[in-house]
C-alpha positions in Angstrom: -104.5 -34.9 5.8 -102.2 -32.1 4.7 -99.8 -32.9 1.9 -96.2 -32.7 3.0 -94.1 -30.0 1.3 -90.3 -29.4 1.0 -90.7 -26.3 3.1 -91.8 -28.4 6.0 -88.2 -29.8 6.5 -85.9 -27.2 4.9 -82.3 -27.3 6.3 -79.6 -24.7 5.7 -77.8 -24.8 2.3 -74.5 -26.8 2.2 -71.8 -25.2 0.1 -70.9 -27.4 -2.8 -74.4 -29.0 -3.1 -75.2 -29.7 -6.8 -78.1 -27.5 -8.0 -79.3 -30.1 -10.5 -81.6 -31.8 -9.8 -83.3 -29.4 -7.3 -86.7 -28.7 -5.9 -88.6 -25.6 -4.7 -90.2 -24.9 -1.4 -93.7 -25.6 -2.8 -92.8 -29.0 -4.3 -94.3 -32.1 -2.7 -91.9 -34.0 -0.4 -92.5 -37.2 -2.2 -91.2 -35.6 -5.4 -88.0 -34.6 -3.6 -87.7 -38.2 -2.4 -88.2 -39.6 -5.9 -85.4 -37.3 -7.2 -83.0 -38.2 -4.5 -83.6 -41.9 -4.9 -83.4 -41.8 -8.7 -80.1 -39.8 -8.6 -78.6 -41.7 -5.6 -78.4 -38.6 -3.4 -78.7 -38.3 0.4 -79.8 -34.6 0.1 -81.1 -32.3 -2.6 -80.8 -28.5 -3.2 -83.9 -26.3 -2.6 -83.9 -23.3 -4.9 -85.9 -20.0 -5.2 -85.6 -18.1 -8.5 -82.7 -20.3 -9.5 -80.7 -19.6 -6.3 -80.0 -22.1 -3.5 -81.8 -21.4 -0.3 -81.5 -24.8 1.5 -81.4 -28.6 1.3 -83.7 -31.5 2.1 -82.1 -34.6 3.5 -83.5 -38.0 2.5 -83.5 -39.3 6.0 -85.5 -36.3 7.2 -88.0 -36.7 4.3 -88.5 -40.4 5.2 -89.0 -39.5 8.8 -91.5 -36.7 7.9 -93.4 -39.1 5.7 -93.4 -41.9 8.3 -91.1 -44.2 6.4 -88.7 -46.1 8.7 -85.7 -48.3 8.2 -84.7 -47.4 4.6 -81.6 -45.3 5.3 -78.4 -45.6 7.3 -77.1 -42.8 9.4 
């Protein structure tokens, strides 16, 4: 089974999204989930060479990983 990556569910960057913590396109999706849960975030910035290129939403990550019923809205 292919390991899920952040690039699989990249969404457009939201102005005002904090850049710390952040992930890269090549990071594992479970790593992004861990950061969001540990920092109480619903989404996290995705950066390339220190610049924001998108975000990953926790609910989308859960869906991509096949985890149900853990987030609201």
